C-alpha positions as a Python dict, from the first residue, in 0.01 Angstrom:
ca = {
    (1, 'M'): (0, 0, 0),
    (2, 'K'): (8, -128, 355),
    (3, 'N'): (359, -231, 449),
    (4, 'V'): (398, -560, 643),
    (5, 'L'): (727, -700, 767),
    (6, 'I'): (773, -1079, 712),
    (7, 'V'): (1064, -1236, 895),
    (8, 'T'): (1154, -1570, 742),
    (9, 'Y'): (1476, -1762, 744),
    (10, 'Y'): (1376, -1969, 444),
    (11, 'F'): (1337, -1760, 131),
    (12, 'P'): (1479, -1795, -222),
    (13, 'P'): (1746, -1903, -313),
    (14, 'S'): (1656, -2156, -46),
    (15, 'G'): (1468, -2449, -184),
    (16, 'G'): (1254, -2725, -37),
    (17, 'S'): (898, -2720, 105),
    (18, 'G'): (973, -2473, 387),
    (19, 'V'): (1015, -2180, 149),
    (20, 'Q'): (687, -2226, -44),
    (21, 'R'): (432, -2097, 203),
    (22, 'W'): (574, -1743, 242),
    (23, 'L'): (715, -1712, -107),
    (24, 'K'): (360, -1759, -239),
    (25, 'F'): (205, -1520, 13),
    (26, 'V'): (467, -1263, -84),
    (27, 'K'): (393, -1325, -450),
    (28, 'Y'): (19, -1255, -421),
    (29, 'L'): (-12, -1003, -133),
    (30, 'P'): (47, -697, -362),
    (31, 'A'): (-271, -793, -545),
    (32, 'F'): (-461, -729, -221),
    (33, 'G'): (-306, -391, -142),
    (34, 'I'): (-24, -514, 83),
    (35, 'R'): (349, -463, 14),
    (36, 'P'): (564, -733, 173),
    (37, 'I'): (882, -620, 334),
    (38, 'V'): (1080, -946, 364),
    (39, 'L'): (1364, -988, 605),
    (40, 'S'): (1569, -1301, 548),
    (41, 'V'): (1924, -1430, 595),
    (42, 'D'): (2219, -1368, 371),
    (43, 'P'): (2224, -1679, 148),
    (44, 'A'): (2602, -1676, 140),
    (45, 'Q'): (2602, -1743, 514),
    (46, 'A'): (2279, -1944, 550),
    (47, 'S'): (2251, -2306, 639),
    (48, 'Y'): (2010, -2435, 371),
    (49, 'A'): (1948, -2803, 312),
    (50, 'Q'): (1860, -2727, -54),
    (51, 'T'): (1878, -2433, -284),
    (52, 'D'): (1661, -2357, -587),
    (53, 'E'): (1768, -2048, -780),
    (54, 'S'): (1462, -2075, -1008),
    (55, 'L'): (1242, -1952, -720),
    (56, 'L'): (1401, -1606, -717),
    (57, 'G'): (1200, -1526, -1032),
    (58, 'E'): (872, -1553, -838),
    (59, 'I'): (948, -1261, -603),
    (60, 'P'): (724, -973, -721),
    (61, 'A'): (865, -635, -810),
    (62, 'E'): (654, -468, -536),
    (63, 'A'): (825, -670, -260),
    (64, 'V'): (1124, -530, -70),
    (65, 'V'): (1372, -811, 24),
    (66, 'C'): (1643, -738, 276),
    (67, 'R'): (1914, -974, 392),
    (68, 'S'): (2108, -970, 718),
    (69, 'E'): (2417, -1154, 823),
    (70, 'T'): (2410, -1457, 1050),
    (71, 'H'): (2650, -1646, 1271),
    (72, 'E'): (2556, -2003, 1205),
    (73, 'L'): (2612, -2266, 1472),
    (74, 'Y'): (2590, -2545, 1219),
    (75, 'G'): (2963, -2495, 1160),
    (76, 'L'): (3022, -2668, 1494),
    (77, 'Y'): (2781, -2942, 1399),
    (78, 'K'): (2971, -3006, 1074),
    (79, 'R'): (3309, -3025, 1256),
    (80, 'L'): (3160, -3267, 1516),
    (81, 'T'): (2997, -3499, 1268),
    (82, 'G'): (3205, -3462, 949),
    (83, 'E'): (2890, -3381, 748),
    (84, 'K'): (2929, -3143, 450),
    (85, 'N'): (2556, -3050, 440),
    (86, 'V'): (2324, -2938, 717),
    (87, 'P'): (2041, -3183, 807),
    (88, 'S'): (1694, -3128, 680),
    (89, 'G'): (1417, -3084, 934),
    (90, 'G'): (1662, -2997, 1208),
    (91, 'I'): (1755, -3356, 1294),
    (92, 'P'): (2108, -3482, 1243),
    (93, 'K'): (2144, -3773, 1005),
    (94, 'P'): (2255, -4111, 1125),
    (95, 'Q'): (2634, -4160, 1129),
    (96, 'K'): (2843, -4469, 1084),
    (97, 'H'): (2914, -4479, 1457),
    (98, 'A'): (2611, -4476, 1678),
    (99, 'F'): (2799, -4290, 1956),
    (100, 'W'): (2874, -3984, 1739),
    (101, 'H'): (2522, -3996, 1597),
    (102, 'K'): (2375, -3982, 1948),
    (103, 'M'): (2625, -3722, 2053),
    (104, 'A'): (2540, -3494, 1762),
    (105, 'R'): (2169, -3517, 1847),
    (106, 'F'): (2236, -3449, 2213),
    (107, 'V'): (2445, -3142, 2134),
    (108, 'R'): (2177, -3021, 1894),
    (109, 'G'): (1896, -3075, 2150),
    (110, 'N'): (2069, -2930, 2460),
    (111, 'F'): (2316, -2661, 2359),
    (112, 'F'): (2150, -2510, 2051),
    (113, 'L'): (1821, -2382, 2195),
    (114, 'P'): (1577, -2360, 2046),
    (115, 'D'): (1781, -2450, 1737),
    (116, 'P'): (2123, -2389, 1578),
    (117, 'R'): (1997, -2104, 1355),
    (118, 'R'): (1954, -1875, 1652),
    (119, 'G'): (2280, -1715, 1543),
    (120, 'W'): (2069, -1511, 1303),
    (121, 'N'): (1858, -1350, 1573),
    (122, 'R'): (2071, -1058, 1677),
    (123, 'P'): (2150, -931, 1322),
    (124, 'A'): (1793, -994, 1219),
    (125, 'F'): (1654, -796, 1517),
    (126, 'K'): (1878, -501, 1433),
    (127, 'A'): (1774, -516, 1067),
    (128, 'A'): (1402, -544, 1160),
    (129, 'C'): (1425, -233, 1372),
    (130, 'E'): (1570, -37, 1083),
    (131, 'L'): (1299, -162, 846),
    (132, 'I'): (1018, -80, 1094),
    (133, 'G'): (1141, 284, 1114),
    (134, 'R'): (1210, 315, 742),
    (135, 'Y'): (874, 178, 620),
    (136, 'G'): (644, 279, 903),
    (137, 'I'): (555, -80, 970),
    (138, 'D'): (287, -165, 1236),
    (139, 'T'): (247, -535, 1155),
    (140, 'V'): (518, -800, 1164),
    (141, 'I'): (490, -1171, 1085),
    (142, 'T'): (747, -1428, 1199),
    (143, 'T'): (729, -1776, 1056),
    (144, 'S'): (897, -2095, 1174),
    (145, 'P'): (1074, -2332, 1177),
    (146, 'P'): (1339, -2246, 1262),
    (147, 'H'): (1153, -2165, 1583),
    (148, 'S'): (1434, -1933, 1692),
    (149, 'S'): (1280, -1692, 1439),
    (150, 'Q'): (984, -1648, 1678),
    (151, 'L'): (1221, -1510, 1942),
    (152, 'I'): (1294, -1221, 1701),
    (153, 'G'): (919, -1141, 1708),
    (154, 'L'): (915, -1174, 2089),
    (155, 'K'): (1198, -919, 2120),
    (156, 'L'): (1036, -684, 1869),
    (157, 'K'): (706, -692, 2059),
    (158, 'K'): (887, -592, 2382),
    (159, 'H'): (1071, -311, 2201),
    (160, 'Y'): (761, -189, 2014),
    (161, 'P'): (460, -259, 2231),
    (162, 'H'): (224, -107, 1972),
    (163, 'L'): (344, -352, 1707),
    (164, 'R'): (92, -612, 1587),
    (165, 'W'): (277, -943, 1586),
    (166, 'I'): (152, -1252, 1406),
    (167, 'A'): (345, -1579, 1476),
    (168, 'D'): (306, -1826, 1195),
    (169, 'F'): (385, -2196, 1271),
    (170, 'R'): (441, -2419, 971),
    (171, 'D'): (523, -2714, 1205),
    (172, 'P'): (484, -2800, 1578),
    (173, 'W'): (757, -2680, 1811),
    (174, 'T'): (796, -2913, 2115),
    (175, 'D'): (550, -3157, 1972),
    (176, 'I'): (743, -3217, 1648),
    (177, 'F'): (793, -3588, 1578),
    (178, 'F'): (1175, -3587, 1622),
    (179, 'Y'): (1181, -3375, 1940),
    (180, 'R'): (1258, -3660, 2175),
    (181, 'D'): (1520, -3801, 1937),
    (182, 'L'): (1734, -3493, 2028),
    (183, 'Y'): (1762, -3627, 2389),
    (184, 'P'): (1662, -3302, 2565),
    (185, 'T'): (1749, -3296, 2932),
    (186, 'A'): (1492, -3170, 3182),
    (187, 'L'): (1651, -2828, 3174),
    (188, 'A'): (1660, -2812, 2791),
    (189, 'D'): (1299, -2932, 2777),
    (190, 'A'): (1188, -2666, 3026),
    (191, 'I'): (1366, -2394, 2834),
    (192, 'N'): (1208, -2499, 2504),
    (193, 'H'): (862, -2512, 2652),
    (194, 'R'): (915, -2171, 2815),
    (195, 'Y'): (1024, -2017, 2482),
    (196, 'E'): (717, -2171, 2310),
    (197, 'R'): (473, -2051, 2582),
    (198, 'Q'): (625, -1695, 2581),
    (199, 'V'): (577, -1667, 2207),
    (200, 'L'): (223, -1796, 2216),
    (201, 'E'): (116, -1571, 2497),
    (202, 'A'): (293, -1250, 2376),
    (203, 'C'): (194, -1249, 2009),
    (204, 'D'): (-126, -1095, 1895),
    (205, 'R'): (-230, -1376, 1659),
    (206, 'V'): (-119, -1733, 1604),
    (207, 'L'): (-135, -1856, 1247),
    (208, 'V'): (-128, -2233, 1186),
    (209, 'T'): (-181, -2471, 899),
    (210, 'C'): (-448, -2700, 1039),
    (211, 'D'): (-711, -2735, 1312),
    (212, 'T'): (-516, -2998, 1504),
    (213, 'A'): (-213, -2769, 1525),
    (214, 'A'): (-434, -2496, 1666),
    (215, 'R'): (-572, -2721, 1942),
    (216, 'S'): (-223, -2845, 2020),
    (217, 'F'): (-72, -2502, 2056),
    (218, 'A'): (-378, -2369, 2255),
    (219, 'A'): (-316, -2649, 2512),
    (220, 'K'): (29, -2506, 2590),
    (221, 'S'): (-101, -2221, 2807),
    (222, 'D'): (-421, -2147, 2994),
    (223, 'R'): (-373, -1782, 2913),
    (224, 'I'): (-466, -1824, 2548),
    (225, 'G'): (-789, -1945, 2395),
    (226, 'P'): (-907, -2073, 2054),
    (227, 'E'): (-1004, -1720, 1947),
    (228, 'K'): (-637, -1635, 1920),
    (229, 'F'): (-577, -1882, 1635),
    (230, 'T'): (-635, -1855, 1263),
    (231, 'V'): (-599, -2154, 1033),
    (232, 'I'): (-470, -2096, 680),
    (233, 'T'): (-351, -2416, 523),
    (234, 'N'): (-73, -2456, 276),
    (235, 'G'): (-168, -2486, -90),
    (236, 'Y'): (-64, -2499, -452),
    (237, 'D'): (4, -2226, -702),
    (238, 'E'): (-211, -2254, -1009),
    (239, 'E'): (38, -2056, -1218),
    (240, 'D'): (316, -2303, -1124),
    (241, 'V'): (110, -2603, -1224),
    (242, 'E'): (-9, -2442, -1548),
    (243, 'R'): (348, -2337, -1645),
    (244, 'A'): (510, -2667, -1553),
    (245, 'L'): (254, -2880, -1736),
    (246, 'A'): (175, -2646, -2032),
    (247, 'D'): (347, -2869, -2291),
    (248, 'F'): (358, -3182, -2085),
    (249, 'H'): (235, -3518, -2208),
    (250, 'P'): (291, -3827, -1992),
    (251, 'T'): (524, -4087, -2137),
    (252, 'P'): (353, -4427, -2164),
    (253, 'S'): (514, -4688, -1938),
    (254, 'N'): (447, -5053, -1868),
    (255, 'K'): (540, -4993, -1502),
    (256, 'L'): (330, -4872, -1216),
    (257, 'T'): (525, -4566, -1107),
    (258, 'I'): (490, -4453, -747),
    (259, 'S'): (668, -4135, -639),
    (260, 'Y'): (749, -3964, -310),
    (261, 'F'): (875, -3604, -306),
    (262, 'G'): (1062, -3429, -22),
    (263, 'V'): (1274, -3518, 276),
    (264, 'I'): (1189, -3845, 447),
    (265, 'N'): (1274, -3872, 819),
    (266, 'L'): (1147, -4205, 947),
    (267, 'V'): (1060, -4226, 1318),
    (268, 'N'): (1116, -4602, 1333),
    (269, 'E'): (1241, -4880, 1110),
    (270, 'H'): (899, -5032, 1043),
    (271, 'E'): (707, -4746, 893),
    (272, 'L'): (766, -4874, 541),
    (273, 'D'): (722, -5247, 611),
    (274, 'G'): (362, -5262, 490),
    (275, 'L'): (450, -5065, 173),
    (276, 'F'): (749, -5288, 96),
    (277, 'E'): (543, -5604, 144),
    (278, 'A'): (271, -5472, -81),
    (279, 'L'): (534, -5382, -347),
    (280, 'R'): (692, -5725, -313),
    (281, 'R'): (358, -5896, -388),
    (282, 'Y'): (273, -5656, -673),
    (283, 'A'): (620, -5698, -826),
    (284, 'S'): (564, -6073, -838),
    (285, 'R'): (282, -6013, -1095),
    (286, 'K'): (354, -5675, -1259),
    (287, 'A'): (632, -5424, -1311),
    (288, 'V'): (647, -5146, -1048),
    (289, 'C'): (887, -4864, -962),
    (290, 'L'): (892, -4660, -640),
    (291, 'R'): (1093, -4340, -660),
    (292, 'F'): (1206, -4122, -369),
    (293, 'Y'): (1284, -3766, -484),
    (294, 'G'): (1482, -3547, -248),
    (295, 'Q'): (1738, -3574, 28),
    (296, 'S'): (1721, -3939, 124),
    (297, 'T'): (1847, -4038, 468),
    (298, 'D'): (2097, -4309, 541),
    (299, 'K'): (1826, -4495, 739),
    (300, 'L'): (1608, -4515, 421),
    (301, 'C'): (1898, -4658, 221),
    (302, 'R'): (1954, -4925, 482),
    (303, 'L'): (1586, -5019, 503),
    (304, 'I'): (1531, -5099, 136),
    (305, 'P'): (1503, -5481, 106),
    (306, 'E'): (1753, -5651, -112),
    (307, 'D'): (1479, -5819, -316),
    (308, 'L'): (1329, -5473, -397),
    (309, 'Q'): (1654, -5301, -506),
    (310, 'D'): (1554, -5323, -868),
    (311, 'S'): (1214, -5170, -800),
    (312, 'I'): (1315, -4870, -585),
    (313, 'E'): (1507, -4566, -700),
    (314, 'L'): (1657, -4283, -495),
    (315, 'C'): (1645, -3967, -700),
    (316, 'P'): (1802, -3621, -637),
    (317, 'Y'): (1614, -3311, -534),
    (318, 'L'): (1449, -3150, -833),
    (319, 'P'): (1374, -2779, -908),
    (320, 'H'): (1012, -2701, -852),
    (321, 'D'): (890, -2716, -1213),
    (322, 'E'): (1068, -3040, -1272),
    (323, 'A'): (921, -3187, -956),
    (324, 'L'): (568, -3099, -1078),
    (325, 'R'): (626, -3263, -1404),
    (326, 'S'): (762, -3576, -1239),
    (327, 'M'): (447, -3579, -1018),
    (328, 'A'): (234, -3567, -1328),
    (329, 'Q'): (435, -3844, -1492),
    (330, 'S'): (364, -4073, -1191),
    (331, 'D'): (74, -4315, -1164),
    (332, 'L'): (52, -4282, -784),
    (333, 'L'): (187, -4021, -536),
    (334, 'L'): (301, -4132, -190),
    (335, 'M'): (269, -3950, 142),
    (336, 'I'): (411, -4080, 466),
    (337, 'N'): (273, -3936, 792),
    (338, 'H'): (514, -4020, 1075),
    (339, 'Q'): (393, -4245, 1349),
    (340, 'G'): (346, -4063, 1677),
    (341, 'D'): (117, -3825, 1853),
    (342, 'S'): (231, -3516, 1660),
    (343, 'A'): (166, -3656, 1311),
    (344, 'S'): (-187, -3529, 1287),
    (345, 'A'): (-75, -3174, 1372),
    (346, 'V'): (109, -3146, 1041),
    (347, 'I'): (-39, -3132, 691),
    (348, 'Q'): (257, -3189, 461),
    (349, 'A'): (253, -2917, 199),
    (350, 'K'): (313, -3164, -86),
    (351, 'V'): (-47, -3297, -58),
    (352, 'F'): (-184, -2987, -228),
    (353, 'E'): (44, -3005, -529),
    (354, 'Y'): (-19, -3377, -543),
    (355, 'M'): (-389, -3299, -576),
    (356, 'A'): (-333, -3016, -822),
    (357, 'V'): (-156, -3239, -1073),
    (358, 'G'): (-448, -3483, -1056),
    (359, 'R'): (-270, -3807, -970),
    (360, 'P'): (-408, -4039, -700),
    (361, 'I'): (-261, -4017, -351),
    (362, 'L'): (-170, -4301, -117),
    (363, 'C'): (-123, -4161, 237),
    (364, 'L'): (27, -4388, 502),
    (365, 'S'): (-83, -4273, 850),
    (366, 'E'): (-171, -4410, 1188),
    (367, 'T'): (-431, -4137, 1222),
    (368, 'P'): (-688, -4200, 951),
    (369, 'D'): (-906, -3921, 1092),
    (370, 'S'): (-623, -3663, 1069),
    (371, 'D'): (-656, -3327, 886),
    (372, 'T'): (-458, -3465, 596),
    (373, 'A'): (-677, -3775, 560),
    (374, 'R'): (-987, -3557, 578),
    (375, 'I'): (-865, -3328, 297),
    (376, 'I'): (-770, -3620, 75),
    (377, 'A'): (-1114, -3784, 134),
    (378, 'D'): (-1314, -3456, 87),
    (379, 'C'): (-1142, -3397, -245),
    (380, 'Q'): (-1175, -3766, -345),
    (381, 'A'): (-801, -3751, -419),
    (382, 'G'): (-687, -4083, -293),
    (383, 'K'): (-688, -4305, 16),
    (384, 'T'): (-536, -4304, 366),
    (385, 'L'): (-418, -4640, 505),
    (386, 'R'): (-220, -4755, 803),
    (387, 'H'): (153, -4817, 767),
    (388, 'A'): (126, -5194, 828),
    (389, 'D'): (-179, -5256, 615),
    (390, 'H'): (1, -5432, 330),
    (391, 'A'): (-321, -5602, 213),
    (392, 'G'): (-503, -5263, 185),
    (393, 'I'): (-204, -5102, 20),
    (394, 'G'): (-180, -5386, -228),
    (395, 'A'): (-550, -5368, -310),
    (396, 'F'): (-514, -4991, -370),
    (397, 'L'): (-223, -5042, -608),
    (398, 'D'): (-444, -5276, -816),
    (399, 'Q'): (-720, -5012, -828),
    (400, 'V'): (-516, -4703, -908),
    (401, 'H'): (-597, -4685, -1274),
    (402, 'E'): (-969, -4718, -1204),
    (403, 'M'): (-994, -4423, -957),
    (404, 'P'): (-1234, -4145, -1052),
    (405, 'A'): (-1101, -3790, -1111),
    (406, 'P'): (-1069, -3583, -796),
    (407, 'L'): (-1312, -3301, -722),
    (408, 'Q'): (-1147, -2999, -879),
    (409, 'E'): (-1390, -2741, -728),
    (410, 'R'): (-1277, -2847, -382),
    (411, 'I'): (-909, -2861, -469),
    (412, 'Q'): (-929, -2505, -599),
    (413, 'T'): (-1009, -2378, -243),
    (414, 'F'): (-640, -2455, -171),
    (415, 'S'): (-499, -2232, -443),
    (416, 'R'): (-234, -1993, -325),
    (417, 'R'): (-428, -1686, -444),
    (418, 'H'): (-741, -1793, -260),
    (419, 'L'): (-542, -1857, 61),
    (420, 'C'): (-364, -1524, 25),
    (421, 'Q'): (-697, -1351, 9),
    (422, 'Q'): (-769, -1503, 355),
    (423, 'L'): (-440, -1377, 481),
    (424, 'A'): (-499, -1029, 345),
    (425, 'G'): (-830, -1021, 526),
    (426, 'L'): (-649, -1101, 849),
    (427, 'L'): (-383, -833, 789),
    (428, 'N'): (-640, -563, 702),
}
């Protein structure tokens, strides 16, 4: 089998959406003649926002998983803010005192460059060199965020010029929606853009999850063209869905159940106004329940209107199989694309599992022509509406039970096995 080194900070027992892409590639690559040699962080020292021990069982026997130590800088963040857990998405959570909240963000955006997990880079580089020699590796893949992981690939490429280096970006770097909320100074901004440009120019191939992301990254340097980019979207695992729903039968309910899964980081305080107004009007006629599953932010808690307290529930993070069953139990699945220029450069991975369980999707987005909106429309899996369109959202809530079934043959093109076949073609 061809040995390929995969450098990823997020790997089981890490949980959350960030781990799924490369866990599934690792799961299916052996079927295409490729043995994944995975280099990740020691989970005892890692800064994970969530853990999910159940995901360890998906690592195939053919894979080699190596862990290296790290020197996490989030310890300083915890002491500064008093937080027990690290923030999801790399952005500090709001604090009781605005000054300390802003200070935590400023420290994160100006002293931890490109991010606080860079403390893993030196041990990871040393471990990667050992693995390259031991397994005769000529291809390495680095995936981010955290984007500091790409600097490991940059250093490996300089140390081994013959090495084929593929840089995988699950999210934007300097165009991520919360970048300006970290208050980067001109110097910090220049350093981040220089890191980003160096990675894009030095790697042999850039792997991204959507066409918009490819165009956005290509615009970062006039030394790279569109031919350097390959788009392989995220997807869903048919085995996961079949296993989770094998003996599942939805429980009848007299409530319209709307569910959101994953971390929710709101850019401004008005992104949910249209949804809340539509819920308010619907609740005056029929029973409705909106559930947020995952790590809810303090801002979300504050924004829930008092008159909707009985109709909105904040639920804990669920293991993957339980999350799939809760999706299937819902009448409607909610997506929220953040307002801002970078929103269209991200296809949230949850959309594919939403489609796989066959429940209608309501996507709130200011870019109705985004890649996400196009996929939902092409698969006839739901509707994309603007955040403030409470009338349109309300009308959609009334029509949910009348929606036709989504187009399964199109949804199946996003299965993890099918996507892994594309990756294997690139690697071979």
